[in-house]
PDB file as gemmi writes it, atoms N, CA and C in Angstrom:
CRYST1    1.000    1.000    1.000  90.00  90.00  90.00 P 1                      
ATOM      1  N   MET A   1      34.418  74.384 -43.530  1.00  0.00           N  
ATOM      2  CA  MET A   1      33.761  73.953 -42.696  1.00  0.00           C  
ATOM      3  C   MET A   1      34.057  74.181 -41.216  1.00  0.00           C  
ATOM      4  N   SER A   2      32.817  74.310 -41.031  1.00  0.00           N  
ATOM      5  CA  SER A   2      32.706  74.837 -39.513  1.00  0.00           C  
ATOM      6  C   SER A   2      31.767  74.549 -38.306  1.00  0.00           C  
ATOM      7  N   CYS A   3      32.076  75.086 -36.885  1.00  0.00           N  
ATOM      8  CA  CYS A   3      30.820  74.621 -35.863  1.00  0.00           C  
ATOM      9  C   CYS A   3      30.689  75.888 -35.270  1.00  0.00           C  
ATOM     10  N   ASP A   4      29.499  76.102 -34.703  1.00  0.00           N  
ATOM     11  CA  ASP A   4      28.798  77.472 -34.006  1.00  0.00           C  
ATOM     12  C   ASP A   4      28.974  77.056 -33.036  1.00  0.00           C  
ATOM     13  N   LEU A   5      29.369  77.930 -31.738  1.00  0.00           N  
ATOM     14  CA  LEU A   5      29.240  78.060 -30.549  1.00  0.00           C  
ATOM     15  C   LEU A   5      28.232  79.428 -29.932  1.00  0.00           C  
ATOM     16  N   ALA A   6      27.358  79.135 -29.084  1.00  0.00           N  
ATOM     17  CA  ALA A   6      27.087  80.740 -28.512  1.00  0.00           C  
ATOM     18  C   ALA A   6      27.110  80.705 -27.309  1.00  0.00           C  
ATOM     19  N   VAL A   7      27.810  81.915 -26.897  1.00  0.00           N  
ATOM     20  CA  VAL A   7      27.684  82.343 -25.047  1.00  0.00           C  
ATOM     21  C   VAL A   7      26.624  83.171 -25.108  1.00  0.00           C  
ATOM     22  N   TRP A   8      26.310  83.446 -23.804  1.00  0.00           N  
ATOM     23  CA  TRP A   8      25.415  85.006 -23.571  1.00  0.00           C  
ATOM     24  C   TRP A   8      25.283  85.190 -22.012  1.00  0.00           C  
ATOM     25  N   GLU A   9      24.952  86.511 -22.037  1.00  0.00           N  
ATOM     26  CA  GLU A   9      24.640  86.453 -20.701  1.00  0.00           C  
ATOM     27  C   GLU A   9      23.226  86.232 -19.710  1.00  0.00           C  
ATOM     28  N   GLY A  10      23.256  86.242 -18.504  1.00  0.00           N  
ATOM     29  CA  GLY A  10      21.931  85.913 -18.334  1.00  0.00           C  
ATOM     30  C   GLY A  10      21.845  84.534 -17.812  1.00  0.00           C  
ATOM     31  N   GLU A  11      20.669  84.322 -16.122  1.00  0.00           N  
ATOM     32  CA  GLU A  11      20.404  82.874 -15.514  1.00  0.00           C  
ATOM     33  C   GLU A  11      20.348  81.803 -16.242  1.00  0.00           C  
ATOM     34  N   ARG A  12      21.307  80.560 -15.532  1.00  0.00           N  
ATOM     35  CA  ARG A  12      21.510  79.285 -16.526  1.00  0.00           C  
ATOM     36  C   ARG A  12      20.592  78.581 -17.014  1.00  0.00           C  
ATOM     37  N   PRO A  13      20.031  78.330 -18.017  1.00  0.00           N  
ATOM     38  CA  PRO A  13      19.039  77.738 -18.074  1.00  0.00           C  
ATOM     39  C   PRO A  13      18.670  76.316 -17.793  1.00  0.00           C  
ATOM     40  N   ALA A  14      17.635  75.896 -17.222  1.00  0.00           N  
ATOM     41  CA  ALA A  14      17.475  74.689 -16.315  1.00  0.00           C  
ATOM     42  C   ALA A  14      18.034  73.771 -17.334  1.00  0.00           C  
ATOM     43  N   ASP A  15      17.844  73.304 -18.613  1.00  0.00           N  
ATOM     44  CA  ASP A  15      18.155  72.219 -19.045  1.00  0.00           C  
ATOM     45  C   ASP A  15      18.759  72.687 -20.293  1.00  0.00           C  
ATOM     46  N   ASP A  16      18.926  71.678 -21.371  1.00  0.00           N  
ATOM     47  CA  ASP A  16      19.274  72.018 -22.684  1.00  0.00           C  
ATOM     48  C   ASP A  16      18.251  72.497 -23.558  1.00  0.00           C  
ATOM     49  N   ALA A  17      16.767  71.900 -23.288  1.00  0.00           N  
ATOM     50  CA  ALA A  17      15.864  72.315 -23.898  1.00  0.00           C  
ATOM     51  C   ALA A  17      15.837  73.980 -23.758  1.00  0.00           C  
ATOM     52  N   ALA A  18      15.633  74.493 -22.587  1.00  0.00           N  
ATOM     53  CA  ALA A  18      15.215  75.753 -22.565  1.00  0.00           C  
ATOM     54  C   ALA A  18      16.379  76.627 -23.118  1.00  0.00           C  
ATOM     55  N   ALA A  19      17.973  75.912 -22.962  1.00  0.00           N  
ATOM     56  CA  ALA A  19      19.046  76.583 -23.722  1.00  0.00           C  
ATOM     57  C   ALA A  19      18.938  77.043 -24.454  1.00  0.00           C  
ATOM     58  N   ALA A  20      18.304  75.713 -25.314  1.00  0.00           N  
ATOM     59  CA  ALA A  20      17.934  75.862 -27.397  1.00  0.00           C  
ATOM     60  C   ALA A  20      16.827  77.153 -27.525  1.00  0.00           C  
ATOM     61  N   ARG A  21      16.168  77.081 -26.295  1.00  0.00           N  
ATOM     62  CA  ARG A  21      15.239  78.187 -26.558  1.00  0.00           C  
ATOM     63  C   ARG A  21      15.371  79.241 -26.515  1.00  0.00           C  
ATOM     64  N   CYS A  22      16.269  79.685 -25.684  1.00  0.00           N  
ATOM     65  CA  CYS A  22      16.742  80.719 -25.056  1.00  0.00           C  
ATOM     66  C   CYS A  22      17.921  81.499 -26.257  1.00  0.00           C  
ATOM     67  N   LEU A  23      18.623  80.652 -26.623  1.00  0.00           N  
ATOM     68  CA  LEU A  23      19.565  80.708 -28.048  1.00  0.00           C  
ATOM     69  C   LEU A  23      18.939  80.887 -29.437  1.00  0.00           C  
ATOM     70  N   SER A  24      17.546  80.343 -29.477  1.00  0.00           N  
ATOM     71  CA  SER A  24      16.930  80.917 -30.533  1.00  0.00           C  
ATOM     72  C   SER A  24      16.081  82.315 -30.514  1.00  0.00           C  
ATOM     73  N   ASP A  25      15.738  82.593 -29.176  1.00  0.00           N  
ATOM     74  CA  ASP A  25      15.786  84.216 -28.680  1.00  0.00           C  
ATOM     75  C   ASP A  25      16.380  85.065 -29.265  1.00  0.00           C  
ATOM     76  N   LEU A  26      17.463  84.962 -28.619  1.00  0.00           N  
ATOM     77  CA  LEU A  26      18.677  85.746 -28.480  1.00  0.00           C  
ATOM     78  C   LEU A  26      19.148  85.900 -29.977  1.00  0.00           C  
ATOM     79  N   TYR A  27      19.077  84.798 -30.561  1.00  0.00           N  
ATOM     80  CA  TYR A  27      19.409  84.768 -32.457  1.00  0.00           C  
ATOM     81  C   TYR A  27      18.535  85.769 -33.078  1.00  0.00           C  
ATOM     82  N   ASP A  28      17.500  85.391 -32.696  1.00  0.00           N  
ATOM     83  CA  ASP A  28      15.844  86.240 -33.381  1.00  0.00           C  
ATOM     84  C   ASP A  28      16.454  87.624 -33.357  1.00  0.00           C  
ATOM     85  N   ARG A  29      16.834  88.292 -32.121  1.00  0.00           N  
ATOM     86  CA  ARG A  29      16.574  89.599 -31.293  1.00  0.00           C  
ATOM     87  C   ARG A  29      17.806  90.185 -31.663  1.00  0.00           C  
ATOM     88  N   PHE A  30      18.758  89.384 -31.695  1.00  0.00           N  
ATOM     89  CA  PHE A  30      20.330  90.360 -31.913  1.00  0.00           C  
ATOM     90  C   PHE A  30      20.906  89.917 -33.518  1.00  0.00           C  
ATOM     91  N   ILE A  31      20.675  88.582 -33.487  1.00  0.00           N  
ATOM     92  CA  ILE A  31      21.754  88.807 -35.320  1.00  0.00           C  
ATOM     93  C   ILE A  31      20.607  88.347 -36.280  1.00  0.00           C  
ATOM     94  N   ASP A  32      19.119  87.785 -36.421  1.00  0.00           N  
ATOM     95  CA  ASP A  32      18.148  88.093 -37.434  1.00  0.00           C  
ATOM     96  C   ASP A  32      17.360  89.103 -37.094  1.00  0.00           C  
ATOM     97  N   THR A  33      17.941  90.224 -37.552  1.00  0.00           N  
ATOM     98  CA  THR A  33      17.059  91.225 -37.058  1.00  0.00           C  
ATOM     99  C   THR A  33      17.317  92.968 -38.481  1.00  0.00           C  
ATOM    100  N   GLU A  34      17.082  93.428 -38.595  1.00  0.00           N  
ATOM    101  CA  GLU A  34      17.177  94.780 -39.684  1.00  0.00           C  
ATOM    102  C   GLU A  34      17.861  96.053 -38.390  1.00  0.00           C  
ATOM    103  N   GLU A  35      17.068  95.593 -37.092  1.00  0.00           N  
ATOM    104  CA  GLU A  35      18.167  97.127 -36.562  1.00  0.00           C  
ATOM    105  C   GLU A  35      19.345  96.599 -36.630  1.00  0.00           C  
ATOM    106  N   PRO A  36      19.762  97.997 -35.887  1.00  0.00           N  
ATOM    107  CA  PRO A  36      21.473  97.888 -35.446  1.00  0.00           C  
ATOM    108  C   PRO A  36      21.891  97.269 -35.242  1.00  0.00           C  
ATOM    109  N   ALA A  37      23.117  96.937 -35.225  1.00  0.00           N  
ATOM    110  CA  ALA A  37      23.823  96.232 -34.258  1.00  0.00           C  
ATOM    111  C   ALA A  37      24.025  96.901 -33.234  1.00  0.00           C  
ATOM    112  N   VAL A  38      23.843  95.999 -32.284  1.00  0.00           N  
ATOM    113  CA  VAL A  38      23.550  96.767 -30.711  1.00  0.00           C  
ATOM    114  C   VAL A  38      25.668  96.124 -30.313  1.00  0.00           C  
ATOM    115  N   PRO A  39      26.209  97.285 -29.640  1.00  0.00           N  
ATOM    116  CA  PRO A  39      27.239  97.008 -29.157  1.00  0.00           C  
ATOM    117  C   PRO A  39      27.616  95.757 -28.124  1.00  0.00           C  
ATOM    118  N   PRO A  40      28.816  95.214 -27.996  1.00  0.00           N  
ATOM    119  CA  PRO A  40      29.015  94.482 -27.214  1.00  0.00           C  
ATOM    120  C   PRO A  40      28.701  94.683 -25.983  1.00  0.00           C  
ATOM    121  N   ALA A  41      28.150  93.740 -25.138  1.00  0.00           N  
ATOM    122  CA  ALA A  41      27.771  93.754 -23.217  1.00  0.00           C  
ATOM    123  C   ALA A  41      29.255  93.531 -23.118  1.00  0.00           C  
ATOM    124  N   GLU A  42      29.809  94.604 -21.976  1.00  0.00           N  
ATOM    125  CA  GLU A  42      30.896  94.541 -20.808  1.00  0.00           C  
ATOM    126  C   GLU A  42      31.605  92.938 -20.612  1.00  0.00           C  
ATOM    127  N   ARG A  43      30.741  91.728 -20.294  1.00  0.00           N  
ATOM    128  CA  ARG A  43      31.091  90.489 -20.101  1.00  0.00           C  
ATOM    129  C   ARG A  43      31.591  89.718 -21.607  1.00  0.00           C  
ATOM    130  N   ILE A  44      30.325  90.125 -22.525  1.00  0.00           N  
ATOM    131  CA  ILE A  44      30.726  89.476 -23.823  1.00  0.00           C  
ATOM    132  C   ILE A  44      32.039  89.926 -24.749  1.00  0.00           C  
ATOM    133  N   ALA A  45      32.560  91.217 -24.297  1.00  0.00           N  
ATOM    134  CA  ALA A  45      33.993  91.470 -24.720  1.00  0.00           C  
ATOM    135  C   ALA A  45      34.630  91.548 -23.708  1.00  0.00           C  
ATOM    136  N   ALA A  46      34.766  91.374 -22.507  1.00  0.00           N  
ATOM    137  CA  ALA A  46      36.116  90.739 -21.911  1.00  0.00           C  
ATOM    138  C   ALA A  46      35.980  88.732 -21.974  1.00  0.00           C  
ATOM    139  N   PHE A  47      34.973  88.411 -22.479  1.00  0.00           N  
ATOM    140  CA  PHE A  47      34.989  87.047 -22.821  1.00  0.00           C  
ATOM    141  C   PHE A  47      35.634  86.684 -24.328  1.00  0.00           C  
ATOM    142  N   VAL A  48      35.850  87.920 -25.427  1.00  0.00           N  
ATOM    143  CA  VAL A  48      35.627  87.757 -26.507  1.00  0.00           C  
ATOM    144  C   VAL A  48      37.663  87.764 -26.254  1.00  0.00           C  
ATOM    145  N   ALA A  49      38.248  88.998 -25.304  1.00  0.00           N  
ATOM    146  CA  ALA A  49      39.676  89.483 -24.836  1.00  0.00           C  
ATOM    147  C   ALA A  49      39.977  88.232 -24.753  1.00  0.00           C  
ATOM    148  N   VAL A  50      39.593  87.669 -23.384  1.00  0.00           N  
ATOM    149  CA  VAL A  50      40.383  86.088 -22.791  1.00  0.00           C  
ATOM    150  C   VAL A  50      40.130  85.174 -23.985  1.00  0.00           C  
ATOM    151  N   LEU A  51      39.695  84.989 -25.094  1.00  0.00           N  
ATOM    152  CA  LEU A  51      39.638  83.876 -26.290  1.00  0.00           C  
ATOM    153  C   LEU A  51      41.056  84.194 -27.214  1.00  0.00           C  
ATOM    154  N   LEU A  52      41.109  85.895 -27.521  1.00  0.00           N  
ATOM    155  CA  LEU A  52      41.796  86.443 -28.436  1.00  0.00           C  
ATOM    156  C   LEU A  52      43.262  86.193 -27.649  1.00  0.00           C  
ATOM    157  N   GLU A  53      42.944  86.260 -26.260  1.00  0.00           N  
ATOM    158  CA  GLU A  53      44.788  85.979 -25.437  1.00  0.00           C  
ATOM    159  C   GLU A  53      45.550  84.551 -25.692  1.00  0.00           C  
ATOM    160  N   ARG A  54      44.656  83.769 -26.293  1.00  0.00           N  
ATOM    161  CA  ARG A  54      45.256  82.441 -26.611  1.00  0.00           C  
ATOM    162  C   ARG A  54      45.589  82.152 -27.927  1.00  0.00           C  
ATOM    163  N   TRP A  55      43.919  82.434 -29.027  1.00  0.00           N  
ATOM    164  CA  TRP A  55      44.496  82.725 -30.228  1.00  0.00           C  
ATOM    165  C   TRP A  55      43.671  83.863 -30.354  1.00  0.00           C  
ATOM    166  N   PRO A  56      44.772  84.158 -31.610  1.00  0.00           N  
ATOM    167  CA  PRO A  56      44.560  85.655 -32.512  1.00  0.00           C  
ATOM    168  C   PRO A  56      43.716  85.555 -33.323  1.00  0.00           C  
ATOM    169  N   ASP A  57      42.675  86.861 -33.985  1.00  0.00           N  
ATOM    170  CA  ASP A  57      41.520  86.515 -34.573  1.00  0.00           C  
ATOM    171  C   ASP A  57      42.283  86.710 -36.438  1.00  0.00           C  
ATOM    172  N   VAL A  58      41.602  85.546 -36.980  1.00  0.00           N  
ATOM    173  CA  VAL A  58      42.187  85.145 -38.698  1.00  0.00           C  
ATOM    174  C   VAL A  58      43.087  86.414 -39.063  1.00  0.00           C  
ATOM    175  N   THR A  59      42.964  87.459 -38.587  1.00  0.00           N  
ATOM    176  CA  THR A  59      43.675  88.668 -39.801  1.00  0.00           C  
ATOM    177  C   THR A  59      44.738  88.937 -39.169  1.00  0.00           C  
ATOM    178  N   GLU A  60      45.001  88.340 -38.221  1.00  0.00           N  
ATOM    179  CA  GLU A  60      46.791  88.911 -37.029  1.00  0.00           C  
ATOM    180  C   GLU A  60      47.586  87.657 -37.360  1.00  0.00           C  
ATOM    181  N   GLY A  61      48.398  87.803 -37.692  1.00  0.00           N  
ATOM    182  CA  GLY A  61      49.711  87.006 -37.686  1.00  0.00           C  
ATOM    183  C   GLY A  61      49.201  86.086 -38.648  1.00  0.00           C  
ATOM    184  N   ASP A  62      49.610  84.623 -38.622  1.00  0.00           N  
ATOM    185  CA  ASP A  62      49.388  83.382 -38.999  1.00  0.00           C  
ATOM    186  C   ASP A  62      48.306  82.902 -39.153  1.00  0.00           C  
ATOM    187  N   ASP A  63      47.158  82.537 -40.208  1.00  0.00           N  
ATOM    188  CA  ASP A  63      46.130  82.340 -40.033  1.00  0.00           C  
ATOM    189  C   ASP A  63      45.707  81.010 -39.934  1.00  0.00           C  
ATOM    190  N   ASP A  64      46.199  80.346 -40.180  1.00  0.00           N  
ATOM    191  CA  ASP A  64      46.497  78.712 -39.965  1.00  0.00           C  
ATOM    192  C   ASP A  64      46.033  78.406 -37.764  1.00  0.00           C  
ATOM    193  N   ALA A  65      46.812  79.697 -37.551  1.00  0.00           N  
ATOM    194  CA  ALA A  65      46.931  79.584 -36.034  1.00  0.00           C  
ATOM    195  C   ALA A  65      45.534  79.505 -35.259  1.00  0.00           C  
ATOM    196  N   SER A  66      44.851  80.138 -36.075  1.00  0.00           N  
ATOM    197  CA  SER A  66      43.690  80.587 -35.703  1.00  0.00           C  
ATOM    198  C   SER A  66      42.352  79.477 -35.396  1.00  0.00           C  
ATOM    199  N   PRO A  67      41.835  79.424 -34.431  1.00  0.00           N  
ATOM    200  CA  PRO A  67      40.469  78.659 -35.010  1.00  0.00           C  
ATOM    201  C   PRO A  67      38.830  79.271 -35.408  1.00  0.00           C  
ATOM    202  N   TRP A  68      39.235  80.426 -35.091  1.00  0.00           N  
ATOM    203  CA  TRP A  68      37.762  81.355 -35.314  1.00  0.00           C  
ATOM    204  C   TRP A  68      38.059  81.606 -37.087  1.00  0.00           C  
ATOM    205  N   SER A  69      36.673  81.542 -37.852  1.00  0.00           N  
ATOM    206  CA  SER A  69      36.298  81.458 -39.547  1.00  0.00           C  
ATOM    207  C   SER A  69      36.494  82.374 -40.124  1.00  0.00           C  
ATOM    208  N   THR A  70      35.448  83.628 -39.307  1.00  0.00           N  
ATOM    209  CA  THR A  70      35.472  84.908 -39.075  1.00  0.00           C  
ATOM    210  C   THR A  70      36.347  85.631 -38.189  1.00  0.00           C  
ATOM    211  N   ALA A  71      36.715  86.920 -38.925  1.00  0.00           N  
ATOM    212  CA  ALA A  71      37.574  88.259 -38.038  1.00  0.00           C  
ATOM    213  C   ALA A  71      37.023  89.569 -38.285  1.00  0.00           C  
ATOM    214  N   PRO A  72      36.763  90.526 -37.860  1.00  0.00           N  
ATOM    215  CA  PRO A  72      37.159  89.915 -36.271  1.00  0.00           C  
ATOM    216  C   PRO A  72      36.088  89.635 -35.262  1.00  0.00           C  
ATOM    217  N   LEU A  73      36.474  88.561 -34.560  1.00  0.00           N  
ATOM    218  CA  LEU A  73      36.338  87.636 -33.575  1.00  0.00           C  
ATOM    219  C   LEU A  73      34.711  89.361 -33.008  1.00  0.00           C  
ATOM    220  N   ILE A  74      35.249  89.915 -32.345  1.00  0.00           N  
ATOM    221  CA  ILE A  74      34.381  90.402 -31.613  1.00  0.00           C  
ATOM    222  C   ILE A  74      33.492  90.708 -32.665  1.00  0.00           C  
ATOM    223  N   GLY A  75      33.292  91.208 -33.727  1.00  0.00           N  
ATOM    224  CA  GLY A  75      32.440  91.402 -34.761  1.00  0.00           C  
ATOM    225  C   GLY A  75      31.199  90.763 -34.449  1.00  0.00           C  
ATOM    226  N   GLU A  76      31.337  89.498 -33.919  1.00  0.00           N  
ATOM    227  CA  GLU A  76      30.112  88.652 -34.214  1.00  0.00           C  
ATOM    228  C   GLU A  76      28.909  88.939 -32.793  1.00  0.00           C  
ATOM    229  N   ALA A  77      29.949  89.726 -31.856  1.00  0.00           N  
ATOM    230  CA  ALA A  77      29.160  89.562 -30.622  1.00  0.00           C  
ATOM    231  C   ALA A  77      28.206  90.809 -30.850  1.00  0.00           C  
ATOM    232  N   ARG A  78      26.848  90.533 -30.093  1.00  0.00           N  
ATOM    233  CA  ARG A  78      26.315  91.571 -30.254  1.00  0.00           C  
ATOM    234  C   ARG A  78      25.014  91.453 -29.046  1.00  0.00           C  
ATOM    235  N   GLY A  79      25.687  92.847 -27.805  1.00  0.00           N  
ATOM    236  CA  GLY A  79      24.701  92.930 -26.605  1.00  0.00           C  
ATOM    237  C   GLY A  79      25.095  91.680 -25.585  1.00  0.00           C  
ATOM    238  N   PRO A  80      24.342  91.126 -25.200  1.00  0.00           N  
ATOM    239  CA  PRO A  80      24.746  90.029 -24.350  1.00  0.00           C  
ATOM    240  C   PRO A  80      24.688  89.136 -24.984  1.00  0.00           C  
ATOM    241  N   PHE A  81      25.259  88.617 -26.181  1.00  0.00           N  
ATOM    242  CA  PHE A  81      25.063  87.003 -27.092  1.00  0.00           C  
ATOM    243  C   PHE A  81      26.011  87.528 -27.609  1.00  0.00           C  
ATOM    244  N   ILE A  82      27.043  86.286 -28.205  1.00  0.00           N  
ATOM    245  CA  ILE A  82      27.723  86.035 -29.181  1.00  0.00           C  
ATOM    246  C   ILE A  82      27.147  84.548 -30.218  1.00  0.00           C  
ATOM    247  N   TYR A  83      27.527  84.483 -31.092  1.00  0.00           N  
ATOM    248  CA  TYR A  83      27.485  83.407 -31.548  1.00  0.00           C  
ATOM    249  C   TYR A  83      28.576  83.103 -32.905  1.00  0.00           C  
ATOM    250  N   PHE A  84      29.233  82.320 -32.587  1.00  0.00           N  
ATOM    251  CA  PHE A  84      30.331  82.631 -33.774  1.00  0.00           C  
ATOM    252  C   PHE A  84      30.841  81.046 -34.304  1.00  0.00           C  
ATOM    253  N   PRO A  85      31.474  81.025 -35.751  1.00  0.00           N  
ATOM    254  CA  PRO A  85      32.127  79.801 -36.094  1.00  0.00           C  
ATOM    255  C   PRO A  85      33.178  79.707 -35.936  1.00  0.00           C  
ATOM    256  N   VAL A  86      33.701  78.192 -35.701  1.00  0.00           N  
ATOM    257  CA  VAL A  86      34.675  78.389 -35.189  1.00  0.00           C  
ATOM    258  C   VAL A  86      35.345  76.868 -36.200  1.00  0.00           C  
ATOM    259  N   ARG A  87      36.529  76.929 -36.423  1.00  0.00           N  
ATOM    260  CA  ARG A  87      37.282  75.950 -37.817  1.00  0.00           C  
ATOM    261  C   ARG A  87      36.686  74.378 -37.509  1.00  0.00           C  
ATOM    262  N   TRP A  88      36.328  73.706 -38.285  1.00  0.00           N  
ATOM    263  CA  TRP A  88      36.265  72.247 -37.917  1.00  0.00           C  
ATOM    264  C   TRP A  88      37.418  71.487 -37.537  1.00  0.00           C  
ATOM    265  N   ARG A  89      38.252  72.069 -38.350  1.00  0.00           N  
ATOM    266  CA  ARG A  89      39.380  71.109 -37.773  1.00  0.00           C  
ATOM    267  C   ARG A  89      40.080  71.481 -36.723  1.00  0.00           C  
ATOM    268  N   MET A  90      40.121  72.526 -36.400  1.00  0.00           N  
ATOM    269  CA  MET A  90      39.703  73.200 -34.469  1.00  0.00           C  
ATOM    270  C   MET A  90      38.875  73.003 -33.743  1.00  0.00           C  
ATOM    271  N   ALA A  91      37.612  72.236 -33.614  1.00  0.00           N  
ATOM    272  CA  ALA A  91      36.762  72.704 -32.774  1.00  0.00           C  
ATOM    273  C   ALA A  91      37.013  71.722 -31.940  1.00  0.00           C  
ATOM    274  N   ASP A  92      37.259  70.487 -32.014  1.00  0.00           N  
ATOM    275  CA  ASP A  92      37.471  70.072 -30.385  1.00  0.00           C  
ATOM    276  C   ASP A  92      38.081  70.605 -29.498  1.00  0.00           C  
ATOM    277  N   GLU A  93      39.095  70.815 -29.839  1.00  0.00           N  
ATOM    278  CA  GLU A  93      40.560  71.556 -28.854  1.00  0.00           C  
ATOM    279  C   GLU A  93      39.708  72.830 -28.290  1.00  0.00           C  
ATOM    280  N   THR A  94      39.196  73.989 -29.342  1.00  0.00           N  
ATOM    281  CA  THR A  94      38.342  75.160 -29.334  1.00  0.00           C  
ATOM    282  C   THR A  94      37.544  75.003 -28.313  1.00  0.00           C  
ATOM    283  N   SER A  95      36.304  74.205 -28.641  1.00  0.00           N  
ATOM    284  CA  SER A  95      35.242  74.745 -27.656  1.00  0.00           C  
ATOM    285  C   SER A  95      35.819  73.863 -26.204  1.00  0.00           C  
ATOM    286  N   VAL A  96      36.343  73.196 -25.853  1.00  0.00           N  
ATOM    287  CA  VAL A  96      36.664  72.560 -24.926  1.00  0.00           C  
ATOM    288  C   VAL A  96      37.345  74.363 -24.042  1.00  0.00           C  
ATOM    289  N   HIS A  97      38.094  74.494 -24.587  1.00  0.00           N  
ATOM    290  CA  HIS A  97      38.223  75.905 -23.817  1.00  0.00           C  
ATOM    291  C   HIS A  97      37.581  77.079 -23.735  1.00  0.00           C  
ATOM    292  N   VAL A  98      36.517  77.372 -24.981  1.00  0.00           N  
ATOM    293  CA  VAL A  98      35.571  78.126 -25.190  1.00  0.00           C  
ATOM    294  C   VAL A  98      34.128  78.173 -23.657  1.00  0.00           C  
ATOM    295  N   ALA A  99      34.701  76.970 -23.854  1.00  0.00           N  
ATOM    296  CA  ALA A  99      33.273  75.854 -22.770  1.00  0.00           C  
ATOM    297  C   ALA A  99      33.411  76.768 -21.238  1.00  0.00           C  
ATOM    298  N   ASP A 100      34.998  76.949 -21.134  1.00  0.00           N  
ATOM    299  CA  ASP A 100      35.824  76.862 -19.739  1.00  0.00           C  
ATOM    300  C   ASP A 100      35.680  78.654 -19.126  1.00  0.00           C  
ATOM    301  N   VAL A 101      35.691  79.156 -20.223  1.00  0.00           N  
ATOM    302  CA  VAL A 101      35.518  80.552 -20.146  1.00  0.00           C  
ATOM    303  C   VAL A 101      34.851  81.208 -19.345  1.00  0.00           C  
ATOM    304  N   PRO A 102      33.339  80.694 -20.026  1.00  0.00           N  
ATOM    305  CA  PRO A 102      32.322  81.846 -19.754  1.00  0.00           C  
ATOM    306  C   PRO A 102      31.696  80.959 -18.403  1.00  0.00           C  
ATOM    307  N   SER A 103      32.205  80.174 -18.079  1.00  0.00           N  
ATOM    308  CA  SER A 103      31.877  79.713 -16.648  1.00  0.00           C  
ATOM    309  C   SER A 103      32.350  80.892 -15.490  1.00  0.00           C  
ATOM    310  N   SER A 104      33.711  81.212 -15.792  1.00  0.00           N  
ATOM    311  CA  SER A 104      34.474  81.509 -15.304  1.00  0.00           C  
ATOM    312  C   SER A 104      33.674  83.242 -15.065  1.00  0.00           C  
ATOM    313  N   ILE A 105      33.585  83.864 -15.386  1.00  0.00           N  
ATOM    314  CA  ILE A 105      32.712  85.469 -15.518  1.00  0.00           C  
ATOM    315  C   ILE A 105      31.439  84.980 -15.657  1.00  0.00           C  
ATOM    316  N   SER A 106      30.680  83.615 -15.463  1.00  0.00           N  
ATOM    317  CA  SER A 106      29.363  84.284 -15.304  1.00  0.00           C  
ATOM    318  C   SER A 106      28.512  83.913 -16.559  1.00  0.00           C  
ATOM    319  N   LEU A 107      28.580  83.283 -17.480  1.00  0.00           N  
ATOM    320  CA  LEU A 107      28.152  83.454 -18.909  1.00  0.00           C  
ATOM    321  C   LEU A 107      27.610  82.039 -19.243  1.00  0.00           C  
ATOM    322  N   ASN A 108      26.831  82.106 -20.291  1.00  0.00           N  
ATOM    323  CA  ASN A 108      26.326  80.405 -20.498  1.00  0.00           C  
ATOM    324  C   ASN A 108      26.980  80.353 -21.730  1.00  0.00           C  
ATOM    325  N   CYS A 109      27.143  78.817 -22.221  1.00  0.00           N  
ATOM    326  CA  CYS A 109      27.608  78.481 -23.383  1.00  0.00           C  
ATOM    327  C   CYS A 109      26.946  77.531 -24.085  1.00  0.00           C  
ATOM    328  N   PHE A 110      26.481  77.304 -25.026  1.00  0.00           N  
ATOM    329  CA  PHE A 110      25.905  76.431 -25.796  1.00  0.00           C  
ATOM    330  C   PHE A 110      26.122  75.959 -27.331  1.00  0.00           C  
ATOM    331  N   ASP A 111      26.662  74.732 -27.247  1.00  0.00           N  
ATOM    332  CA  ASP A 111      26.375  73.947 -28.382  1.00  0.00           C  
ATOM    333  C   ASP A 111      25.580  73.869 -29.302  1.00  0.00           C  
ATOM    334  N   PRO A 112      25.211  74.522 -30.751  1.00  0.00           N  
ATOM    335  CA  PRO A 112      24.449  74.548 -31.569  1.00  0.00           C  
ATOM    336  C   PRO A 112      24.102  73.322 -31.941  1.00  0.00           C  
ATOM    337  N   GLN A 113      25.175  72.439 -32.270  1.00  0.00           N  
ATOM    338  CA  GLN A 113      25.013  71.287 -32.950  1.00  0.00           C  
ATOM    339  C   GLN A 113      24.342  70.342 -32.110  1.00  0.00           C  
ATOM    340  N   ALA A 114      25.231  70.005 -30.894  1.00  0.00           N  
ATOM    341  CA  ALA A 114      24.947  69.194 -30.335  1.00  0.00           C  
ATOM    342  C   ALA A 114      23.826  69.620 -29.206  1.00  0.00           C  
ATOM    343  N   ARG A 115      22.980  70.731 -29.507  1.00  0.00           N  
ATOM    344  CA  ARG A 115      22.104  71.033 -29.190  1.00  0.00           C  
ATOM    345  C   ARG A 115      21.921  71.304 -27.514  1.00  0.00           C  
ATOM    346  N   LYS A 116      23.591  71.221 -26.625  1.00  0.00           N  
ATOM    347  CA  LYS A 116      23.800  70.853 -25.416  1.00  0.00           C  
ATOM    348  C   LYS A 116      24.206  72.120 -24.642  1.00  0.00           C  
ATOM    349  N   LEU A 117      24.063  72.555 -23.341  1.00  0.00           N  
ATOM    350  CA  LEU A 117      24.811  73.432 -22.969  1.00  0.00           C  
ATOM    351  C   LEU A 117      26.149  72.894 -22.792  1.00  0.00           C  
ATOM    352  N   ARG A 118      27.344  73.863 -22.498  1.00  0.00           N  
ATOM    353  CA  ARG A 118      28.555  73.521 -21.966  1.00  0.00           C  
ATOM    354  C   ARG A 118      28.997  74.073 -20.995  1.00  0.00           C  
ATOM    355  N   PRO A 119      30.011  73.550 -19.810  1.00  0.00           N  
ATOM    356  CA  PRO A 119      30.037  72.313 -19.789  1.00  0.00           C  
ATOM    357  C   PRO A 119      28.943  71.250 -19.441  1.00  0.00           C  
TER     358      PRO A 119                                                      
END                                                                             
């Protein structure tokens, strides 16, 4: 079991409902499409690099140490957007850290389960 998080470039949505609509649009445009995958944008790649400094990809080292449910984590990124699963047992600790990183590099973080912008 896992929980999902979404991070993207752009202006901060006005509220949680606007963020949910933005997530839906980005998901349709970059994930749920027949088009070839778009390489990650520079800030999204930097975001993933910061996450991997703290926790390695599942394929590296001890799989129990990583909160990511898929690998490589950068493989979940498309253009200005990344939508990725986190192992349920590590979701609380991981989501707190994940939510702190985007604000430091001007990205938005959204929790689809709670339907809320983070932090």
